[in-house]
Every structure is written in C-alpha cells, then in structure tokens.
C-alpha positions as CSV (number, residue, x, y, z in Angstrom):
1,M,-23.0,30.6,-55.4
2,P,-21.7,34.2,-55.2
3,D,-21.6,35.9,-51.8
4,L,-24.9,37.4,-50.8
5,D,-25.2,41.2,-50.8
6,W,-26.5,42.4,-47.4
7,S,-28.2,45.4,-49.0
8,D,-30.2,43.0,-51.2
9,L,-31.4,41.2,-48.0
10,R,-32.5,44.6,-46.5
11,Y,-34.6,45.2,-49.6
12,A,-36.2,41.7,-49.1
13,L,-36.8,42.5,-45.5
14,A,-38.6,45.7,-46.4
15,V,-40.8,43.8,-48.9
16,G,-41.6,41.2,-46.2
17,R,-42.6,43.9,-43.7
18,Q,-44.6,46.0,-46.1
19,G,-46.1,43.4,-48.4
20,S,-45.2,45.0,-51.8
21,P,-42.2,46.6,-53.6
22,G,-44.1,49.9,-53.7
23,A,-44.7,50.1,-49.9
24,A,-41.1,48.9,-49.3
25,A,-39.8,51.7,-51.6
26,R,-41.7,54.3,-49.5
27,E,-40.1,52.9,-46.3
28,L,-36.6,52.9,-47.9
29,G,-37.0,56.2,-49.7
30,V,-36.2,54.7,-53.2
31,N,-37.9,54.0,-56.4
32,P,-40.2,50.9,-56.6
33,T,-38.2,49.7,-59.6
34,T,-35.1,49.7,-57.5
35,V,-36.7,47.5,-54.9
36,Q,-38.0,45.1,-57.6
37,R,-34.6,44.9,-59.3
38,R,-32.7,44.2,-56.1
39,L,-35.3,41.5,-55.2
40,D,-35.0,39.9,-58.6
41,A,-31.2,39.9,-58.2
42,L,-31.4,38.2,-54.8
43,E,-33.8,35.5,-56.1
44,A,-31.5,34.9,-59.1
45,R,-28.5,34.6,-56.8
46,L,-30.3,32.2,-54.5
47,G,-31.9,30.2,-57.3
48,A,-35.3,30.3,-55.5
49,R,-38.5,32.4,-55.5
50,L,-38.8,34.3,-52.3
51,F,-42.3,35.7,-52.7
52,D,-45.6,34.7,-54.3
53,R,-47.1,37.6,-56.1
54,S,-50.9,37.8,-55.6
55,R,-53.7,40.3,-55.2
56,R,-53.1,40.3,-51.5
57,G,-49.5,41.4,-52.1
58,Y,-46.1,39.7,-51.9
59,L,-46.4,36.6,-49.6
60,P,-43.2,34.8,-48.6
61,T,-42.7,31.3,-50.0
62,E,-41.2,28.6,-47.8
63,A,-37.8,29.6,-49.0
64,G,-38.6,33.3,-48.5
65,A,-39.7,32.8,-44.9
66,L,-36.4,31.0,-44.2
67,V,-34.4,33.8,-45.8
68,L,-36.3,36.6,-44.0
69,E,-35.9,34.9,-40.7
70,Q,-32.1,34.7,-41.1
71,A,-32.0,38.2,-42.5
72,R,-33.9,39.6,-39.4
73,R,-31.3,37.9,-37.2
74,M,-28.5,39.5,-39.2
75,A,-30.2,42.9,-39.0
76,D,-30.6,42.6,-35.3
77,Q,-26.9,41.7,-34.9
78,A,-25.8,44.6,-37.1
79,E,-27.9,47.0,-35.1
80,E,-26.6,45.6,-31.8
81,I,-23.0,46.2,-33.1
82,E,-23.8,49.7,-34.1
83,R,-25.6,50.5,-30.8
84,R,-22.6,49.2,-28.8
85,V,-20.1,51.1,-30.9
86,L,-22.2,54.3,-30.6
87,G,-22.6,53.7,-26.8
88,R,-18.8,53.9,-26.4
89,D,-18.6,57.3,-28.0
90,R,-17.2,59.7,-25.3
91,E,-16.8,62.8,-27.5
92,L,-19.0,65.8,-27.1
93,M,-19.1,66.1,-30.9
94,G,-21.2,64.8,-33.7
95,P,-24.9,64.5,-34.7
96,L,-27.7,64.0,-32.3
97,R,-31.2,63.3,-33.6
98,V,-34.2,64.1,-31.3
99,T,-37.8,63.2,-32.1
100,T,-40.7,65.0,-30.5
101,A,-44.2,66.3,-31.2
102,F,-44.7,69.7,-32.9
103,V,-46.3,71.3,-29.9
104,V,-43.3,70.4,-27.7
105,M,-40.9,71.7,-30.3
106,E,-42.7,75.0,-30.6
107,H,-43.5,75.8,-27.0
108,L,-41.1,73.8,-24.7
109,L,-37.9,73.0,-26.5
110,P,-36.6,76.2,-28.3
111,Q,-34.9,78.0,-25.4
112,P,-33.3,74.9,-23.7
113,L,-32.2,73.7,-27.2
114,A,-30.7,77.0,-28.1
115,A,-28.8,77.2,-24.7
116,F,-27.5,73.6,-25.3
117,A,-26.4,74.5,-28.8
118,R,-24.4,77.5,-27.5
119,R,-22.9,75.4,-24.7
120,Y,-21.9,72.4,-26.9
121,P,-21.1,73.8,-30.4
122,G,-19.6,70.5,-31.5
123,I,-22.9,68.7,-31.2
124,E,-25.3,69.2,-34.1
125,V,-28.8,68.6,-32.9
126,E,-31.5,67.6,-35.5
127,V,-35.1,67.8,-34.3
128,V,-37.7,65.7,-36.2
129,E,-41.4,66.2,-35.6
130,N,-43.0,62.9,-34.9
131,A,-46.2,62.5,-32.9
132,F,-45.6,58.8,-32.3
133,L,-43.0,57.2,-30.1
134,A,-40.1,56.0,-32.3
135,D,-38.8,52.5,-31.8
136,L,-35.3,53.4,-30.8
137,S,-34.3,49.8,-30.5
138,R,-34.1,49.5,-34.3
139,R,-31.4,51.6,-35.8
140,P,-30.7,50.7,-39.5
141,A,-27.3,52.3,-40.1
142,E,-28.1,53.7,-43.5
143,L,-31.1,53.1,-45.7
144,A,-30.9,53.7,-49.4
145,G,-30.3,57.3,-50.2
146,G,-28.3,57.7,-47.0
147,A,-31.3,58.8,-44.8
148,R,-31.2,58.1,-41.1
149,Q,-34.7,57.2,-40.1
150,D,-34.6,56.9,-36.3
151,A,-33.6,58.9,-33.3
152,D,-31.1,59.0,-30.5
153,V,-33.4,60.7,-28.0
154,A,-37.2,60.9,-27.9
155,L,-39.1,63.6,-26.0
156,R,-42.6,62.5,-25.5
157,V,-45.8,63.6,-23.8
158,S,-47.3,60.2,-23.0
159,A,-48.9,58.3,-20.2
160,Q,-47.1,55.1,-21.3
161,V,-43.7,54.5,-22.8
162,A,-42.0,51.4,-24.2
163,E,-40.5,49.3,-21.5
164,H,-37.2,48.7,-23.4
165,L,-36.3,52.4,-23.4
166,V,-34.6,54.2,-20.6
167,G,-34.7,57.8,-19.5
168,R,-36.4,60.1,-17.1
169,Q,-39.8,61.6,-16.4
170,L,-39.4,65.4,-16.5
171,G,-42.7,66.3,-14.9
172,P,-46.4,66.5,-15.8
173,T,-48.1,68.7,-18.3
174,T,-51.4,70.2,-17.1
175,C,-54.3,71.3,-19.2
176,R,-57.0,73.9,-18.8
177,V,-59.8,75.2,-20.9
178,Y,-59.0,78.6,-22.7
179,A,-60.9,81.3,-24.5
180,L,-60.0,84.5,-26.4
181,K,-59.5,87.3,-23.9
182,G,-62.3,89.9,-24.3
183,A,-64.5,87.8,-26.5
184,P,-68.0,89.0,-25.7
185,D,-69.7,85.6,-26.2
186,L,-67.2,83.5,-24.3
187,P,-66.4,83.0,-20.6
188,Q,-63.7,85.2,-19.2
189,T,-63.3,83.8,-15.7
190,V,-62.7,80.3,-14.3
191,L,-66.0,78.4,-14.3
192,P,-66.9,74.8,-13.3
193,L,-66.0,72.4,-16.1
194,A,-69.6,71.0,-16.1
195,E,-70.8,74.5,-16.9
196,L,-68.4,74.9,-19.8
197,L,-69.3,71.6,-21.2
198,R,-72.9,72.4,-21.1
199,D,-73.0,76.1,-22.2
200,A,-69.8,77.0,-24.2
201,P,-69.1,76.5,-27.9
202,W,-66.1,74.2,-28.3
203,V,-63.1,73.7,-30.6
204,A,-62.5,69.9,-30.3
205,F,-60.2,67.3,-31.8
206,E,-61.1,65.3,-34.9
207,R,-64.0,62.9,-34.2
208,D,-62.3,59.6,-34.9
209,A,-58.9,60.3,-33.1
210,S,-58.4,58.0,-30.1
211,H,-54.7,57.4,-29.6
212,R,-54.0,60.3,-27.2
213,V,-55.4,60.7,-23.7
214,Y,-56.8,64.1,-24.9
215,D,-58.7,62.4,-27.7
216,Q,-60.3,59.9,-25.2
217,W,-61.2,62.7,-22.8
218,M,-62.9,64.7,-25.5
219,R,-64.8,61.7,-26.9
220,Q,-66.2,61.1,-23.4
221,H,-66.9,64.6,-22.2
222,L,-67.8,66.5,-25.5
223,A,-70.3,63.9,-26.8
224,Q,-73.2,66.2,-25.9
225,A,-71.3,69.5,-26.2
226,R,-71.8,72.2,-28.8
227,V,-68.8,71.6,-31.1
228,R,-68.2,74.3,-33.7
229,V,-64.9,73.3,-35.2
230,R,-62.7,70.1,-35.0
231,V,-58.9,70.1,-35.6
232,D,-56.1,67.6,-35.2
233,I,-53.4,69.3,-33.0
234,F,-53.1,71.8,-30.2
235,N,-51.5,74.4,-32.4
236,A,-54.5,74.4,-34.7
237,A,-56.8,74.6,-31.6
238,A,-54.9,77.7,-30.4
239,A,-55.2,79.3,-33.9
240,M,-59.0,78.8,-33.8
241,L,-59.2,80.2,-30.3
242,R,-57.7,83.4,-31.5
243,T,-60.7,83.9,-33.7
244,G,-63.1,83.8,-30.8
245,I,-65.1,80.9,-32.2
246,G,-65.2,78.9,-28.9
247,V,-63.2,77.4,-26.0
248,A,-60.7,74.6,-26.1
249,V,-58.4,72.5,-24.0
250,L,-54.7,73.4,-24.2
251,P,-51.6,72.5,-22.2
252,T,-50.7,75.3,-19.8
253,F,-47.2,75.5,-21.2
254,M,-48.7,77.1,-24.3
255,Q,-50.1,80.1,-22.5
256,R,-46.8,81.9,-22.4
257,S,-46.9,82.0,-26.2
258,H,-50.5,83.1,-26.3
259,P,-51.1,86.0,-24.0
260,E,-54.3,86.8,-25.9
261,L,-55.9,83.7,-24.3
262,V,-57.4,83.4,-20.8
263,P,-57.9,80.2,-18.8
264,V,-61.5,79.6,-18.0
265,S,-61.2,76.3,-16.1
266,D,-59.1,74.9,-13.3
267,P,-56.5,72.3,-14.3
268,I,-58.1,69.1,-15.5
269,P,-56.7,66.2,-13.4
270,E,-57.4,63.5,-16.0
271,L,-55.2,65.4,-18.5
272,A,-52.1,65.6,-16.4
273,V,-49.8,63.7,-18.7
274,P,-46.0,63.2,-18.0
275,V,-43.3,64.4,-20.3
276,W,-40.5,61.8,-20.9
277,M,-37.0,62.0,-22.2
278,L,-36.0,58.6,-23.5
279,T,-33.2,56.7,-25.3
280,H,-32.1,53.2,-25.9
281,P,-30.0,51.5,-23.1
282,D,-27.0,51.0,-25.4
283,L,-26.9,54.8,-26.2
284,R,-27.4,56.3,-22.7
285,Q,-23.6,56.3,-22.0
286,T,-22.9,58.1,-25.3
287,A,-21.4,61.4,-24.2
288,R,-23.6,63.6,-26.4
289,V,-26.7,61.7,-25.5
290,R,-26.0,61.8,-21.8
291,V,-25.2,65.5,-21.7
292,F,-28.2,66.4,-23.8
293,M,-30.6,64.4,-21.6
294,Q,-29.1,66.0,-18.5
295,D,-28.8,69.5,-19.7
296,V,-32.0,69.9,-21.7
297,G,-33.9,67.6,-19.4
298,D,-33.1,69.7,-16.4
299,A,-34.2,72.9,-18.2
300,L,-37.4,71.3,-19.3
301,A,-38.1,69.9,-15.8
302,K,-37.8,73.4,-14.4
303,R,-40.1,74.9,-17.0
304,L,-42.7,72.3,-16.3
305,R,-42.5,73.0,-12.5
306,D,-42.9,76.7,-13.2
307,E,-45.9,76.1,-15.4
308,A,-47.7,73.8,-12.9
C-alpha cells in the first residue's frame, strides 16, 4: 500500500469533526469538491470506506473511527512539535497573531499596540477580531490555502478562561449606564440604578444572547424595563446612544472615545469583568510573545487602573 498522505488525513479529520464535506470545506477554506476528492483518494488508498453517507451526514464506519483516532493522535503530536519549536524562538522578529474582541481593539489596544510596533519593528502583529476565546492549544501549522487559523496571544474580557492557558489578569473593566449629553428626555446626572431601570428608555442587547455576563445581567434586570432598541455589541449601543434614543450600559474605557456621552449611574459591581492576556504554555517563552505580553500588558493594565 502506498504511503499515506498526511494532508489527506487532515481532510478526513475535518469531515469527522464537521459531519460533511461542505462543512469541512468551510473549516479548511477550500472547495467542497476538493474535500470530497481527497477523502475519496484516502479511501481508495486504504481500500476501506471511512464514512457512511446518510441524511444525518457523514458518519464514521468502524474503519473510519479507527483512522480518525490515529489521525487525531498524529495531529496532536504534530502540534506539540510545532509548539515546542516555536517556544524555543528567541528572536524579536516574525509574525505575532493576537485575537480579541472588537470593542477592545477599538478602545483599549490601539495606542499600546502602536507603541509596541514602533519599539519592535521586526515583529509584525496581526490582530483578529474574535468575540470567543480561541483554543490556543490547537495550532494546525497550515490549512489548505495557507491560512493560519489560530492565535499566539488572546486578549479577552471574560470572567472565566480556559485552565490550560497561561497569562495574566490585567485588571477589571467597569461598566456604567450612559446617556447622550444634553438630551432633554434623558437623565443627565448619576441616579440610582433602580430608578433608571424603572423610568428610562433603554438600548439593550439582543434578546436571546446569553454567553456574556452583560447578556445575563440585562436578561435579569431589563425584563420589565422600557427597551426601545436592541443591538449585539457595545459599539452598536454607543452608536444608538448618540441618537438620544435611550440609555445603555457601556464599559467605562469607552467614555474617552465618546465625550458626547455622560454617565448616569455609579459603576455596576456585577459587571466588573477582568481583562486577561493569555497564551499557550509552550509559547510563553517565545521571545516575541513574551515581550508583547509584558509590554502591551503593562500599558493596558495602567489604562484599566486609570479608568477605574
């Protein structure tokens, strides 16, 4: 039997994870026909059918389950080798991928990132907006099309982080209720939260959202409030506040960018959520990761202290 092609096994793994060539193609960034062709080639090489095709999708056969189990082990070993090699990198040069939420990129990260880029011109930082914590323990070296899909550093506003990641807590974010300054029908001074919940019109988050602490707080406290508009992110809430349509909760670190808004509540204790800077244990001694986490982390920690 000819030697197996590892890239064919990666295609099979993607089909096993996603349940169909179409979904696997979206994960890998290729055409579905490419996935099907590589899967057919692997089955022909092995002389065995790896998946049963049904209305429920592609389900592994007994042979397929065995191949997928071994392929997962090979993938883990390949990723471990890559992490350890990357972890030995001592040069302050090369690419560094950072994943974070859009609100952090717009309001917290620009100045520290610009200062870092000037200080370390050999490091090319790529920032990817991602509202969910990336699994930095899985680092496929290259997917089809050459796209790197994961990050070296994650900057997150989250009450909980994955236990297998390492890093530092930079400080808490605080949230207050804001309104458009000078709006005649909206409060202009700090009022008790209960009064705002009872009397003010609100800009809230989408009704079914529940994964963030802010979503949970709004579901609990705004159930009986007068909600005029719902949005999905803080930047959209700030855009609506500028119209004078109502009040909304925002992180206090956004106020510097929005002098037209005025806080109308005290900080809300339940919404004090920490900001984390995280990486994988095997990458923390990589020179460019280490210096980024120290340099940018210190700047962000100071900004959070100043905003508290």
